[in-house]
The first five atom37 places (N, CA, C, CB, O) and aatype in JSON, in Angstrom:
{
  "aatype": [12, 5, 8, 16, 5, 15, 13, 12, 3, 10, 19, 5, 3, 0, 10, 11, 16, 19, 14, 6, 19, 16, 19, 6, 5, 19, 11, 3, 10, 10, 6, 0, 8, 8, 8, 13, 0, 10, 9, 3, 19, 1, 6, 6, 15, 6, 13, 0, 12, 2, 1, 10, 14, 8, 0, 19, 8, 10, 15, 1, 7, 9, 9, 6, 9, 11, 9, 6, 5, 19, 9, 14, 2, 11, 6, 16, 6, 9, 19, 10, 18, 4, 7, 7, 7, 2, 1, 15, 0, 10, 15, 0, 5, 2, 10, 5, 11, 12, 7, 18, 11, 2, 19, 11, 15, 12, 11, 7, 7, 13, 1, 0, 17, 0, 0, 12, 19, 7],
  "atom_mask": [
    [1, 1, 1, 1, 1],
    [1, 1, 1, 1, 1],
    [1, 1, 1, 1, 1],
    [1, 1, 1, 1, 1],
    [1, 1, 1, 1, 1],
    [1, 1, 1, 1, 1],
    [1, 1, 1, 1, 1],
    [1, 1, 1, 1, 1],
    [1, 1, 1, 1, 1],
    [1, 1, 1, 1, 1],
    [1, 1, 1, 1, 1],
    [1, 1, 1, 1, 1],
    [1, 1, 1, 1, 1],
    [1, 1, 1, 1, 1],
    [1, 1, 1, 1, 1],
    [1, 1, 1, 1, 1],
    [1, 1, 1, 1, 1],
    [1, 1, 1, 1, 1],
    [1, 1, 1, 1, 1],
    [1, 1, 1, 1, 1],
    [1, 1, 1, 1, 1],
    [1, 1, 1, 1, 1],
    [1, 1, 1, 1, 1],
    [1, 1, 1, 1, 1],
    [1, 1, 1, 1, 1],
    [1, 1, 1, 1, 1],
    [1, 1, 1, 1, 1],
    [1, 1, 1, 1, 1],
    [1, 1, 1, 1, 1],
    [1, 1, 1, 1, 1],
    [1, 1, 1, 1, 1],
    [1, 1, 1, 1, 1],
    [1, 1, 1, 1, 1],
    [1, 1, 1, 1, 1],
    [1, 1, 1, 1, 1],
    [1, 1, 1, 1, 1],
    [1, 1, 1, 1, 1],
    [1, 1, 1, 1, 1],
    [1, 1, 1, 1, 1],
    [1, 1, 1, 1, 1],
    [1, 1, 1, 1, 1],
    [1, 1, 1, 1, 1],
    [1, 1, 1, 1, 1],
    [1, 1, 1, 1, 1],
    [1, 1, 1, 1, 1],
    [1, 1, 1, 1, 1],
    [1, 1, 1, 1, 1],
    [1, 1, 1, 1, 1],
    [1, 1, 1, 1, 1],
    [1, 1, 1, 1, 1],
    [1, 1, 1, 1, 1],
    [1, 1, 1, 1, 1],
    [1, 1, 1, 1, 1],
    [1, 1, 1, 1, 1],
    [1, 1, 1, 1, 1],
    [1, 1, 1, 1, 1],
    [1, 1, 1, 1, 1],
    [1, 1, 1, 1, 1],
    [1, 1, 1, 1, 1],
    [1, 1, 1, 1, 1],
    [1, 1, 1, 0, 1],
    [1, 1, 1, 1, 1],
    [1, 1, 1, 1, 1],
    [1, 1, 1, 1, 1],
    [1, 1, 1, 1, 1],
    [1, 1, 1, 1, 1],
    [1, 1, 1, 1, 1],
    [1, 1, 1, 1, 1],
    [1, 1, 1, 1, 1],
    [1, 1, 1, 1, 1],
    [1, 1, 1, 1, 1],
    [1, 1, 1, 1, 1],
    [1, 1, 1, 1, 1],
    [1, 1, 1, 1, 1],
    [1, 1, 1, 1, 1],
    [1, 1, 1, 1, 1],
    [1, 1, 1, 1, 1],
    [1, 1, 1, 1, 1],
    [1, 1, 1, 1, 1],
    [1, 1, 1, 1, 1],
    [1, 1, 1, 1, 1],
    [1, 1, 1, 1, 1],
    [1, 1, 1, 0, 1],
    [1, 1, 1, 0, 1],
    [1, 1, 1, 0, 1],
    [1, 1, 1, 1, 1],
    [1, 1, 1, 1, 1],
    [1, 1, 1, 1, 1],
    [1, 1, 1, 1, 1],
    [1, 1, 1, 1, 1],
    [1, 1, 1, 1, 1],
    [1, 1, 1, 1, 1],
    [1, 1, 1, 1, 1],
    [1, 1, 1, 1, 1],
    [1, 1, 1, 1, 1],
    [1, 1, 1, 1, 1],
    [1, 1, 1, 1, 1],
    [1, 1, 1, 1, 1],
    [1, 1, 1, 0, 1],
    [1, 1, 1, 1, 1],
    [1, 1, 1, 1, 1],
    [1, 1, 1, 1, 1],
    [1, 1, 1, 1, 1],
    [1, 1, 1, 1, 1],
    [1, 1, 1, 1, 1],
    [1, 1, 1, 1, 1],
    [1, 1, 1, 1, 1],
    [1, 1, 1, 0, 1],
    [1, 1, 1, 0, 1],
    [1, 1, 1, 1, 1],
    [1, 1, 1, 1, 1],
    [1, 1, 1, 1, 1],
    [1, 1, 1, 1, 1],
    [1, 1, 1, 1, 1],
    [1, 1, 1, 1, 1],
    [1, 1, 1, 1, 1],
    [1, 1, 1, 1, 1],
    [1, 1, 1, 0, 1]
  ],
  "atom_positions": [
    [[-72.31, -103.61, -168.06], [-73.58, -102.93, -167.94], [-74.4, -103.17, -169.2], [-73.37, -101.41, -167.69], [-73.89, -103.07, -170.32]],
    [[-75.64, -103.48, -169.01], [-76.56, -103.71, -170.13], [-77.17, -102.37, -170.55], [-77.67, -104.73, -169.74], [-77.82, -101.7, -169.75]],
    [[-76.95, -101.98, -171.8], [-77.48, -100.71, -172.3], [-78.78, -100.95, -173.06], [-76.45, -100.0, -173.2], [-78.99, -102.01, -173.63]],
    [[-79.64, -99.94, -173.06], [-80.88, -100.04, -173.81], [-80.6, -99.92, -175.3], [-81.88, -98.96, -173.36], [-79.57, -99.39, -175.71]],
    [[-81.52, -100.4, -176.08], [-81.38, -100.3, -177.53], [-81.37, -98.85, -177.99], [-82.51, -101.05, -178.23], [-80.64, -98.5, -178.92]],
    [[-82.16, -98.0, -177.35], [-82.2, -96.58, -177.72], [-80.84, -95.92, -177.51], [-83.28, -95.84, -176.91], [-80.38, -95.15, -178.35]],
    [[-80.2, -96.24, -176.39], [-78.88, -95.69, -176.11], [-77.87, -96.19, -177.15], [-78.42, -96.08, -174.69], [-77.09, -95.41, -177.68]],
    [[-77.9, -97.48, -177.42], [-76.96, -98.04, -178.39], [-77.2, -97.49, -179.79], [-77.07, -99.57, -178.41], [-76.26, -97.35, -180.58]],
    [[-78.46, -97.17, -180.12], [-78.75, -96.52, -181.4], [-78.08, -95.15, -181.48], [-80.28, -96.37, -181.6], [-77.54, -94.77, -182.52]],
    [[-78.1, -94.4, -180.35], [-77.42, -93.1, -180.31], [-75.92, -93.27, -180.54], [-77.68, -92.4, -178.97], [-75.3, -92.52, -181.3]],
    [[-75.35, -94.26, -179.88], [-73.92, -94.51, -180.02], [-73.59, -94.88, -181.47], [-73.46, -95.63, -179.06], [-72.63, -94.36, -182.03]],
    [[-74.36, -95.77, -182.06], [-74.1, -96.18, -183.44], [-74.23, -95.01, -184.4], [-75.07, -97.29, -183.85], [-73.47, -94.91, -185.37]],
    [[-75.17, -94.12, -184.14], [-75.31, -92.92, -184.95], [-74.06, -92.03, -184.82], [-76.57, -92.13, -184.54], [-73.57, -91.5, -185.82]],
    [[-73.56, -91.88, -183.6], [-72.35, -91.07, -183.38], [-71.16, -91.67, -184.12], [-72.03, -90.96, -181.88], [-70.35, -90.95, -184.69]],
    [[-71.06, -93.0, -184.1], [-69.91, -93.66, -184.74], [-69.93, -93.58, -186.26], [-69.87, -95.1, -184.32], [-68.96, -93.98, -186.91]],
    [[-71.01, -93.07, -186.84], [-71.03, -92.83, -188.29], [-70.09, -91.7, -188.67], [-72.46, -92.5, -188.76], [-69.57, -91.66, -189.78]],
    [[-69.85, -90.77, -187.72], [-68.97, -89.64, -188.01], [-67.74, -89.59, -187.12], [-69.74, -88.35, -187.86], [-66.77, -88.9, -187.43]],
    [[-67.75, -90.32, -186.02], [-66.63, -90.3, -185.07], [-65.69, -91.47, -185.35], [-67.15, -90.35, -183.6], [-66.1, -92.63, -185.24]],
    [[-64.45, -91.18, -185.72], [-63.49, -92.27, -185.9], [-63.1, -92.87, -184.55], [-62.25, -91.78, -186.66], [-63.03, -92.17, -183.54]],
    [[-62.83, -94.17, -184.57], [-62.36, -94.83, -183.36], [-60.89, -95.2, -183.52], [-63.22, -96.09, -183.06], [-60.43, -95.51, -184.62]],
    [[-60.18, -95.18, -182.4], [-58.81, -95.67, -182.36], [-58.77, -96.8, -181.34], [-57.8, -94.52, -181.99], [-59.57, -96.83, -180.4]],
    [[-57.87, -97.71, -181.53], [-57.74, -98.85, -180.61], [-56.88, -98.46, -179.42], [-57.15, -100.07, -181.34], [-56.15, -97.47, -179.45]],
    [[-56.97, -99.27, -178.37], [-56.1, -99.02, -177.22], [-54.64, -99.19, -177.61], [-56.46, -99.99, -176.06], [-53.77, -98.49, -177.08]],
    [[-54.37, -100.09, -178.52], [-52.99, -100.28, -178.98], [-52.47, -99.03, -179.68], [-52.89, -101.48, -179.92], [-51.32, -98.65, -179.49]],
    [[-53.32, -98.39, -180.49], [-52.92, -97.16, -181.16], [-52.65, -96.05, -180.15], [-53.99, -96.71, -182.16], [-51.69, -95.29, -180.3]],
    [[-53.49, -95.94, -179.13], [-53.29, -94.92, -178.1], [-52.0, -95.2, -177.33], [-54.5, -94.87, -177.12], [-51.23, -94.28, -177.05]],
    [[-51.75, -96.44, -177.0], [-50.51, -96.82, -176.31], [-49.3, -96.44, -177.15], [-50.5, -98.34, -176.0], [-48.32, -95.9, -176.63]],
    [[-49.36, -96.71, -178.44], [-48.26, -96.35, -179.35], [-48.05, -94.83, -179.38], [-48.54, -96.87, -180.77], [-46.91, -94.37, -179.36]],
    [[-49.13, -94.07, -179.44], [-49.02, -92.6, -179.44], [-48.36, -92.11, -178.16], [-50.41, -91.96, -179.6], [-47.49, -91.24, -178.2]],
    [[-48.78, -92.67, -177.02], [-48.2, -92.27, -175.74], [-46.72, -92.63, -175.68], [-48.96, -92.93, -174.57], [-45.9, -91.81, -175.24]],
    [[-46.37, -93.83, -176.1], [-44.97, -94.27, -176.05], [-44.09, -93.46, -176.99], [-44.88, -95.74, -176.4], [-42.9, -93.28, -176.72]],
    [[-44.67, -92.98, -178.09], [-43.91, -92.17, -179.05], [-43.87, -90.69, -178.65], [-44.52, -92.3, -180.44], [-43.27, -89.87, -179.35]],
    [[-44.51, -90.35, -177.53], [-44.6, -88.97, -177.06], [-45.25, -88.06, -178.11], [-43.21, -88.44, -176.69], [-44.9, -86.89, -178.24]],
    [[-46.19, -88.64, -178.84], [-46.95, -87.9, -179.86], [-47.79, -86.84, -179.16], [-47.85, -88.87, -180.72], [-48.4, -87.1, -178.12]],
    [[-47.82, -85.65, -179.73], [-48.58, -84.56, -179.1], [-50.06, -84.68, -179.47], [-48.01, -83.18, -179.54], [-50.44, -84.5, -180.63]],
    [[-50.88, -84.97, -178.48], [-52.33, -85.0, -178.64], [-52.96, -84.84, -177.27], [-52.8, -86.32, -179.33], [-52.3, -85.03, -176.25]],
    [[-54.24, -84.49, -177.24], [-54.97, -84.36, -175.98], [-55.71, -85.66, -175.71], [-55.96, -83.15, -176.03], [-56.46, -86.15, -176.55]],
    [[-55.49, -86.2, -174.53], [-56.15, -87.43, -174.1], [-57.12, -87.05, -172.98], [-55.12, -88.51, -173.62], [-56.71, -86.6, -171.91]],
    [[-58.41, -87.24, -173.26], [-59.44, -86.77, -172.32], [-60.28, -87.93, -171.84], [-60.32, -85.71, -172.97], [-60.81, -88.71, -172.63]],
    [[-60.41, -88.03, -170.52], [-61.23, -89.02, -169.84], [-62.59, -88.38, -169.58], [-60.56, -89.53, -168.51], [-62.68, -87.4, -168.84]],
    [[-63.64, -88.93, -170.17], [-64.99, -88.35, -170.02], [-65.83, -89.1, -168.97], [-65.71, -88.36, -171.35], [-67.03, -88.86, -168.85]],
    [[-65.18, -90.01, -168.23], [-65.91, -90.74, -167.19], [-66.24, -89.82, -166.02], [-65.1, -91.95, -166.71], [-65.82, -88.66, -165.99]],
    [[-66.98, -90.35, -165.06], [-67.3, -89.59, -163.86], [-66.04, -89.37, -163.03], [-68.38, -90.33, -163.02], [-65.07, -90.12, -163.16]],
    [[-66.05, -88.35, -162.21], [-64.89, -88.01, -161.39], [-64.45, -89.18, -160.51], [-65.19, -86.8, -160.53], [-63.25, -89.4, -160.32]],
    [[-65.4, -89.93, -159.98], [-65.06, -91.07, -159.12], [-64.32, -92.16, -159.91], [-66.32, -91.66, -158.48], [-63.42, -92.8, -159.38]],
    [[-64.69, -92.37, -161.17], [-64.0, -93.34, -162.01], [-62.58, -92.88, -162.3], [-64.77, -93.56, -163.33], [-61.63, -93.66, -162.22]],
    [[-62.44, -91.59, -162.63], [-61.13, -91.01, -162.93], [-60.21, -91.1, -161.72], [-61.27, -89.55, -163.37], [-59.03, -91.4, -161.86]],
    [[-60.76, -90.85, -160.52], [-59.97, -90.87, -159.3], [-59.43, -92.27, -159.0], [-60.81, -90.38, -158.12], [-58.36, -92.41, -158.41]],
    [[-60.15, -93.31, -159.41], [-59.73, -94.68, -159.14], [-58.56, -95.1, -160.02], [-60.9, -95.64, -159.33], [-57.61, -95.74, -159.55]],
    [[-58.62, -94.75, -161.3], [-57.57, -95.14, -162.24], [-57.8, -94.43, -163.57], [-57.53, -96.68, -162.44], [-58.93, -94.08, -163.91]],
    [[-56.72, -94.22, -164.31], [-56.83, -93.51, -165.58], [-55.63, -93.81, -166.46], [-56.95, -92.0, -165.35], [-54.64, -94.39, -166.0]],
    [[-55.72, -93.41, -167.71], [-54.59, -93.55, -168.62], [-53.54, -92.49, -168.3], [-55.06, -93.42, -170.09], [-53.87, -91.42, -167.78]],
    [[-52.28, -92.79, -168.6], [-51.22, -91.8, -168.38], [-51.49, -90.51, -169.16], [-49.84, -92.39, -168.78], [-51.89, -90.55, -170.32]],
    [[-51.28, -89.39, -168.51], [-51.38, -88.06, -169.1], [-52.81, -87.64, -169.45], [-50.54, -87.99, -170.34], [-53.0, -86.63, -170.13]],
    [[-53.8, -88.38, -168.99], [-55.19, -88.04, -169.3], [-55.64, -86.83, -168.48], [-56.11, -89.23, -169.03], [-55.25, -86.65, -167.33]],
    [[-56.48, -86.02, -169.12], [-57.13, -84.88, -168.48], [-58.58, -85.27, -168.27], [-57.01, -83.56, -169.36], [-59.18, -85.93, -169.11]],
    [[-59.14, -84.87, -167.14], [-60.52, -85.24, -166.85], [-61.48, -84.11, -167.23], [-60.68, -85.57, -165.36], [-61.39, -82.99, -166.73]],
    [[-62.4, -84.43, -168.13], [-63.53, -83.56, -168.47], [-64.73, -84.49, -168.65], [-63.26, -82.68, -169.8], [-64.93, -85.05, -169.72]],
    [[-65.49, -84.65, -167.6], [-66.59, -85.63, -167.66], [-67.61, -85.26, -168.73], [-67.27, -85.74, -166.3], [-67.73, -84.11, -169.14]],
    [[-68.33, -86.27, -169.14], [-69.34, -86.11, -170.19], [-70.33, -85.01, -169.84], [-70.09, -87.42, -170.4], [-70.86, -84.36, -170.74]],
    [[-70.57, -84.79, -168.58], [-71.52, -83.76, -168.17], [-71.03, -82.34, -168.32], [0.0, 0.0, 0.0], [-71.84, -81.42, -168.34]],
    [[-69.71, -82.15, -168.42], [-69.18, -80.78, -168.5], [-68.28, -80.52, -169.69], [-68.43, -80.47, -167.25], [-67.85, -79.38, -169.9]],
    [[-67.98, -81.54, -170.47], [-66.97, -81.37, -171.52], [-67.33, -80.25, -172.5], [-66.79, -82.67, -172.29], [-66.46, -79.47, -172.89]],
    [[-68.59, -80.16, -172.88], [-68.97, -79.12, -173.85], [-68.85, -77.72, -173.24], [-70.41, -79.35, -174.33], [-68.63, -76.75, -173.96]],
    [[-68.99, -77.62, -171.93], [-68.88, -76.32, -171.25], [-67.43, -75.87, -171.16], [-69.5, -76.39, -169.85], [-67.13, -74.69, -171.34]],
    [[-66.53, -76.81, -170.89], [-65.14, -76.45, -170.58], [-64.13, -76.7, -171.69], [-64.7, -77.19, -169.4], [-62.99, -76.24, -171.59]],
    [[-64.49, -77.41, -172.73], [-63.52, -77.81, -173.74], [-62.78, -76.63, -174.38], [-64.21, -78.61, -174.81], [-61.58, -76.71, -174.62]],
    [[-63.49, -75.55, -174.66], [-62.84, -74.42, -175.34], [-61.84, -73.7, -174.44], [-63.88, -73.44, -175.84], [-60.93, -73.04, -174.93]],
    [[-62.02, -73.82, -173.12], [-61.03, -73.25, -172.19], [-59.8, -74.15, -172.13], [-61.65, -73.08, -170.78], [-58.68, -73.66, -172.04]],
    [[-60.01, -75.46, -172.16], [-58.92, -76.41, -172.04], [-58.18, -76.59, -173.36], [-59.45, -77.77, -171.54], [-56.95, -76.66, -173.4]],
    [[-58.94, -76.67, -174.46], [-58.36, -76.87, -175.8], [-58.99, -75.85, -176.75], [-58.59, -78.35, -176.32], [-59.96, -76.16, -177.44]],
    [[-58.43, -74.65, -176.79], [-59.02, -73.62, -177.66], [-58.82, -73.87, -179.15], [-58.45, -72.28, -177.3], [-59.63, -73.45, -179.97]],
    [[-57.73, -74.56, -179.51], [-57.43, -74.82, -180.92], [-58.27, -76.0, -181.41], [-55.9, -75.1, -181.13], [-58.06, -77.13, -180.97]],
    [[-59.19, -75.74, -182.3], [-60.12, -76.78, -182.76], [-59.48, -77.73, -183.78], [-61.33, -76.13, -183.38], [-60.15, -78.65, -184.26]],
    [[-58.2, -77.53, -184.1], [-57.46, -78.45, -184.97], [-56.68, -79.49, -184.15], [-56.5, -77.66, -185.88], [-56.14, -80.44, -184.72]],
    [[-56.62, -79.31, -182.84], [-55.86, -80.21, -181.97], [-56.36, -81.64, -182.09], [-55.94, -79.75, -180.52], [-57.57, -81.88, -182.14]],
    [[-55.44, -82.58, -182.14], [-55.82, -83.99, -182.13], [-56.28, -84.35, -180.72], [-54.63, -84.91, -182.59], [-55.56, -84.13, -179.74]],
    [[-57.49, -84.9, -180.62], [-58.09, -85.24, -179.34], [-58.54, -86.69, -179.37], [-59.28, -84.3, -179.01], [-59.19, -87.13, -180.32]],
    [[-58.19, -87.43, -178.32], [-58.7, -88.79, -178.14], [-59.48, -88.8, -176.84], [-57.54, -89.86, -178.13], [-58.95, -88.46, -175.78]],
    [[-60.75, -89.19, -176.93], [-61.61, -89.3, -175.75], [-61.75, -90.77, -175.38], [-63.0, -88.66, -176.01], [-61.75, -91.64, -176.25]],
    [[-61.87, -91.02, -174.08], [-62.19, -92.38, -173.65], [-63.1, -92.34, -172.44], [-60.91, -93.16, -173.32], [-63.16, -91.36, -171.7]],
    [[-63.82, -93.44, -172.26], [-64.71, -93.61, -171.11], [-64.5, -95.04, -170.61], [-66.23, -93.34, -171.48], [-63.41, -95.59, -170.75]],
    [[-65.52, -95.63, -170.03], [-65.38, -96.98, -169.52], [-65.36, -98.03, -170.61], [0.0, 0.0, 0.0], [-64.58, -98.98, -170.55]],
    [[-66.22, -97.87, -171.62], [-66.34, -98.89, -172.65], [-66.36, -98.37, -174.08], [0.0, 0.0, 0.0], [-66.4, -99.17, -175.02]],
    [[-66.33, -97.06, -174.26], [-66.29, -96.49, -175.6], [-67.58, -95.85, -176.07], [0.0, 0.0, 0.0], [-67.62, -95.29, -177.17]],
    [[-68.63, -95.93, -175.28], [-69.91, -95.37, -175.7], [-70.04, -93.89, -175.36], [-71.04, -96.14, -175.06], [-70.36, -93.08, -176.23]],
    [[-69.8, -93.52, -174.11], [-69.9, -92.11, -173.71], [-68.88, -91.27, -174.46], [-69.68, -91.96, -172.19], [-69.16, -90.12, -174.81]],
    [[-67.71, -91.83, -174.72], [-66.69, -91.06, -175.45], [-67.12, -90.81, -176.89], [-65.34, -91.81, -175.43], [-66.84, -89.75, -177.45]],
    [[-67.8, -91.77, -177.5], [-68.3, -91.57, -178.87], [-69.34, -90.45, -178.9], [-68.91, -92.88, -179.43], [-69.32, -89.6, -179.79]],
    [[-70.24, -90.45, -177.93], [-71.26, -89.41, -177.87], [-70.63, -88.04, -177.61], [-72.3, -89.73, -176.78], [-71.02, -87.04, -178.23]],
    [[-69.66, -87.98, -176.72], [-68.97, -86.72, -176.44], [-68.2, -86.23, -177.66], [-68.01, -86.88, -175.25], [-68.21, -85.04, -177.96]],
    [[-67.54, -87.16, -178.35], [-66.79, -86.78, -179.55], [-67.71, -86.2, -180.62], [-66.04, -88.0, -180.12], [-67.35, -85.24, -181.3]],
    [[-68.88, -86.78, -180.77], [-69.83, -86.26, -181.74], [-70.21, -84.82, -181.4], [-71.09, -87.15, -181.8], [-70.31, -83.97, -182.29]],
    [[-70.42, -84.53, -180.12], [-70.75, -83.16, -179.72], [-69.59, -82.21, -179.98], [-71.14, -83.12, -178.24], [-69.8, -81.08, -180.4]],
    [[-68.36, -82.67, -179.74], [-67.21, -81.81, -180.03], [-67.1, -81.54, -181.53], [-65.91, -82.45, -179.52], [-66.75, -80.43, -181.93]],
    [[-67.41, -82.52, -182.34], [-67.44, -82.29, -183.79], [-68.46, -81.22, -184.14], [-67.78, -83.6, -184.55], [-68.19, -80.34, -184.96]],
    [[-69.62, -81.28, -183.52], [-70.66, -80.28, -183.76], [-70.21, -78.89, -183.32], [-71.96, -80.66, -183.04], [-70.69, -77.88, -183.85]],
    [[-69.29, -78.84, -182.36], [-68.75, -77.56, -181.88], [-67.59, -77.07, -182.73], [-68.3, -77.7, -180.43], [-67.04, -76.0, -182.47]],
    [[-67.22, -77.84, -183.75], [-66.19, -77.4, -184.68], [-64.83, -78.06, -184.51], [0.0, 0.0, 0.0], [-63.9, -77.71, -185.23]],
    [[-64.69, -79.01, -183.6], [-63.42, -79.72, -183.44], [-63.25, -80.68, -184.61], [-63.37, -80.48, -182.09], [-64.14, -81.47, -184.91]],
    [[-62.09, -80.6, -185.26], [-61.88, -81.29, -186.53], [-61.2, -82.65, -186.41], [-61.07, -80.43, -187.43], [-61.31, -83.48, -187.32]],
    [[-60.5, -82.9, -185.3], [-59.66, -84.08, -185.21], [-59.9, -84.8, -183.88], [-58.18, -83.71, -185.35], [-58.98, -84.99, -183.09]],
    [[-61.14, -85.21, -183.66], [-61.51, -85.85, -182.4], [-61.89, -87.31, -182.66], [-62.69, -85.09, -181.72], [-62.61, -87.63, -183.6]],
    [[-61.39, -88.18, -181.79], [-61.61, -89.62, -181.93], [-62.07, -90.21, -180.61], [-60.32, -90.34, -182.42], [-61.92, -89.58, -179.55]],
    [[-62.62, -91.4, -180.67], [-63.04, -92.13, -179.48], [-62.21, -93.41, -179.39], [-64.58, -92.45, -179.53], [-61.98, -94.09, -180.4]],
    [[-61.76, -93.73, -178.17], [-60.98, -94.95, -177.99], [-61.93, -96.14, -177.84], [-60.05, -94.84, -176.76], [-62.7, -96.22, -176.88]],
    [[-61.85, -97.04, -178.79], [-62.72, -98.22, -178.83], [-62.45, -99.11, -177.62], [-62.51, -99.01, -180.15], [-61.3, -99.44, -177.32]],
    [[-63.51, -99.49, -176.94], [-63.38, -100.37, -175.78], [-63.13, -99.65, -174.47], [0.0, 0.0, 0.0], [-63.28, -100.24, -173.4]],
    [[-62.74, -98.38, -174.55], [-62.56, -97.56, -173.37], [-61.54, -98.07, -172.37], [0.0, 0.0, 0.0], [-60.65, -98.85, -172.7]],
    [[-61.7, -97.6, -171.13], [-60.74, -97.94, -170.09], [-60.71, -99.44, -169.82], [-61.07, -97.19, -168.82], [-59.65, -99.98, -169.49]],
    [[-61.84, -100.12, -169.94], [-61.84, -101.56, -169.7], [-60.92, -102.29, -170.69], [-63.28, -102.12, -169.81], [-60.22, -103.22, -170.31]],
    [[-60.93, -101.87, -171.94], [-60.04, -102.48, -172.94], [-58.59, -102.14, -172.62], [-60.4, -102.01, -174.36], [-57.71, -102.99, -172.78]],
    [[-58.33, -100.91, -172.18], [-56.97, -100.51, -171.8], [-56.48, -101.38, -170.64], [-56.93, -99.0, -171.41], [-55.38, -101.92, -170.7]],
    [[-57.3, -101.52, -169.6], [-56.92, -102.3, -168.43], [-56.66, -103.75, -168.79], [-58.0, -102.21, -167.37], [-55.75, -104.38, -168.25]],
    [[-57.47, -104.29, -169.69], [-57.29, -105.68, -170.13], [-55.97, -105.84, -170.9], [-58.47, -106.12, -171.01], [-55.32, -106.87, -170.8]],
    [[-55.59, -104.8, -171.66], [-54.36, -104.87, -172.44], [-53.12, -104.75, -171.57], [-54.36, -103.78, -173.5], [-52.17, -105.51, -171.74]],
    [[-53.13, -103.81, -170.64], [-51.93, -103.57, -169.83], [-51.85, -104.51, -168.62], [-51.9, -102.12, -169.36], [-50.81, -104.62, -167.98]],
    [[-52.96, -105.18, -168.33], [-52.95, -106.15, -167.23], [-53.16, -105.5, -165.96], [0.0, 0.0, 0.0], [-53.19, -106.17, -164.92]]
  ]
}
């Protein structure tokens, strides 16, 4: 998908404060049974088609409304992902503004994950 420059500027601004993790790092965390929250911020239809193991669905449109019910502890390690890493970066920035201290975005999103696992 071709994104507008204005949208990409928003994403780049978010990435000034949002750390990114690679799909390989997320795979390692999952394989090590590391305790963290893995959240898919894509649309429900995308989540229904395929997702990462153990992912919870909180789409970009509702994550700020429901996050405190799902993850009340703002110290919890959270990794967000979307299709390509842009929506997750924007969502992570909003969670930071809400006081979440350990939130990251998965670089490359689900497309990078799918490419890695085949």
